[in-house]
N, C-alpha and C positions, 0 to 999 in steps of 0.2 A: 318798612317792613325789611327791606333787602340789607339795610345797614344794623337791625335790629339780628338777626338771621346772622347776618358775617361776622358782628361781636359777640355770640353767644357762642360760636364754634371756634373762633380765635381763645375767648376765656376755656371752652372745652380742652381743646390741644396744649394749652398752658400748663392747665392744671393734668393733664398727663405728664408734660415734661419735668414737673416739679418731682415725680417719682424718679428721677434720674441723680437726684442728690443721694439718694442710699444705694450703696453696694454697686455702682455703674461698672466699676472695671469688671465684675463678674458675670456681667447680664449678654445675651446673645445680639449679638450684631450680624448684620447680613447685608450683602448688596447682591441685587437680582436681576435677572431679566425676564419679558416675556412676549409673547406671542400668541397672536389668536385672530380673533373678529371685533366687529365691531358696527352698532345700526343705529337709525336713527329714529326717532317720533317727531311728528310734526303734522302740516299741511297736505305734505305731498305721502305722506303715510300716518292715514288718521288711527289707525287699530291703536287702542289702549296698550299693548306691550305685543313688539313680533322681533325677529332676527330676518322679515324678510330683505331682500336687498341687502344683502351685510358687505362690508368693505374688510380689511383688513386693518390691522392695530400692531404698536408694537409699544414698547419702553423701557425704563432703567429704575430702579427704584433701592433707596436704602432704609432699612429696618432697624430700632434700635428696641429690644426688651428693655422694661423697665420692671417688671415682675416677671412671674410664671404667668400671666394671664394676660396682662397688657403692653399692648408697645404701639410704637407709631413709625408710619414713614412718609417718608421724602420720596416723590413722585415723579417723572418725565415721560409722557406717552405722544405717542402719534396713533391718527386714527382718521381714518376715510369712511366718511359716511356718504349716502349717494341713497337716491329716489328718482321716479320719474310716475304720473298721472298715469304710464299706458302700462305700467307692473304692479301699482296699489291693488290691484284689481276693482280699482270704483272706476266705471267706465264711464258715468254721468260727468265726475269729473276729468275723465281725459277726453271725454267730449267737447267740453266746456273750457280748461285752460290749455291741457296738452304741455305739462309744463316739466320741467326736471333739471337734476342739478348733482351737482358733487362737492364737497369739501373737505380737502387734508386739515384736519384740525390739529394743533400743536397746545399740549394742556402739561404744566405742572401745577404740583400740588401739595398738601401734607393732608394724612388722613390719622386717625386715631381709632386702633385696635382693641376689640375686647375677645379672648378666646373664650369656650366654651368648658374647654378641661386645662389644668394645670401643663403647661409646654415645655419641649427642652429636657428631654429626657436623659441627653449623656451629657450635660452639665456636672460637673464632678463638685459643686458647691451645693448642690441641690439640698433639702432638709429631710433626712432620714425618713421621717415620721410622716412625710406627705407622698404623694402616689404621684407620677409626671407622666405623661404619655409623649410618644413621639409623633402622635398626630392630632389635629383638634379643627373641628369648624371653629369659624369667627366673624363676626360682625365688624363693622367700619362705617366711618362717618369723618368726614374733613371739608375742606376748600381747597379750591384751585381758581387758577388763572387762563386762560384759552385764547388761544388766536383762530379765527373764522373766514374762510375767505370760499364763501360759494360761489359756483364757474358756473357755466351751461357749454352744452357741444352745439357750437354753432359754424356753420362753412368750414368743416373738417379742423378745428381748433377747437381750445377750450379757453373760454373765456371769462376774466373778471364779471361778478355782476355790482357787489355794492358802488363803486365810480359810477354805473349807471344809473344807477335811483330807480330802478324799475317800478316802483311806485311811487317817483316822488319823494323822499326820502331817505335822507344819507343817516346811516347808522355805523357804528363802532364795529371793528373787526377783532379788537380788545374787547373779552367780556370775565363773568365769575361763574361759577357754579359749585354747585354745594354734591360731592360725590358721596353715596354709600353706596352698601351691597352687602354680600357675604362670601366667605371663601370658604376652602379648607387646605390645611397645608398638613406635610408628613416630611418625617424628619428621618432620609435613608439612614444617616451618619452623625459623625457628630461636625461634618462638614457640610455636609452637601443636603438641601431638600428641595421636593417638591411641590407642585400645591396650583390649585385651579381658584379665581377670582373671578366673579360675577359684579360689574359694578355700574349703576347707574346716575347719570349726571342730568341733575335739575340745574338746567340756565336759567340766566333772567333774560333773555333776549328772546325774540320770535324770529332772526333773519339769518338761522343758521343754512334755510332752504333759501333765501332773496323771497319768501313770502308771508305776508302776513296780513296786511288790510286790503286795499281796494287799489284799482287801475285809476292811474294819474290822466291829468289832460293831457293827449296825446300828441297833439299840435303843439304844445308846450314841452312836451319831452324831445320832440322832434328838432325841435330848438335849439333847447339846451344840451343834449347827448348825444343828438346825430340817429339816424335811420338805426343803427343794430341795437341800438337800445330799443325803440318803439317794436324793433322786431323780438327782441326776447322778453320784452314785458306782456306781448302779448304772442302765443303761439298758436293757437286753435288756427288760424287761416293758413295753415300748414298744412292742415289736414283737406284731404280731397271734397268733404261734404260744407266744408267752410268756404263761405266765398271771400276771394282776396282781398276786395276793398273794403270788409266789413272790420271796424275798431268800434271796442266796447268803450262807453259813455265814463266820462269822468266820476269816480265812487262807484261804479258798479265793482261787487265784492269780487275780491280774487282770490285773502285768505281768511283767516280766522283769528283776530288779535288778542282773544281771551285768553287762548293757551300758550303759553310760553312751549319753545322748541327742547327734546331732550336728545340726548346720546348715550348708549350705550357700550359697555366694553366688557368680553369674557376673554379671559386670556390664561394661556398655560406656563407655569411661572416655573422657572427654574433658581433656588438661592443658595449661594457660598457664606457659610459664618466666617468674620474674618478676624476673629476674637475681640483680645484686648483691647 
């Protein structure tokens, strides 16, 4: 299924790119910077949609218009996502796991965009018989690759969790996602535009938060990865109401592997028209 989705999106982006063969020199080209905040949905933030426990995000992009409604954007973003059982509001999970993480995600990708209104009001080559606007909402879909490295705060420092295999599983730091969402852009003049974009990322990994399946055999984990790995795999014993000598049995549920992780970006965007 992953290969089918990826292939379909690449075909979609290539189809949009074919518009570039006609009148490319007179279409709008923009470079942009965006800043905002990011959020995460997963085992430590189980709500269906939320901006709770937000992080910061920022990025740069290049957008090429192929017509007054169709455009494509190449982008690179940084997004910090974070969550903890304590702050998620689910105190049953907090008492059971007491897990938390932070992850500084770096992504690059390509998205195709469709505007609701004809856009680029200030273009001298516009068709006089059509009405153009200097504002429009739009929707987008694309594909990206991202680097993910979850960490936990432990003994006054942030410790990378992936090398510790806290569930006895080795997973990749590099993954793919499907970005999609909606936005709004306003053309202030011929050169400058501003906008707001809300994008969701459907990932193909359940380890943005280092939580997915079950607790490993702690004795084996201690031998293979050391005491730090055991301490960060099971953190409920840090709470006063849990005995320090208790460890969960191998196979005890730690997360839910049936739902992959998501992350969200909400950014205010400033764009500059670089012309032909």
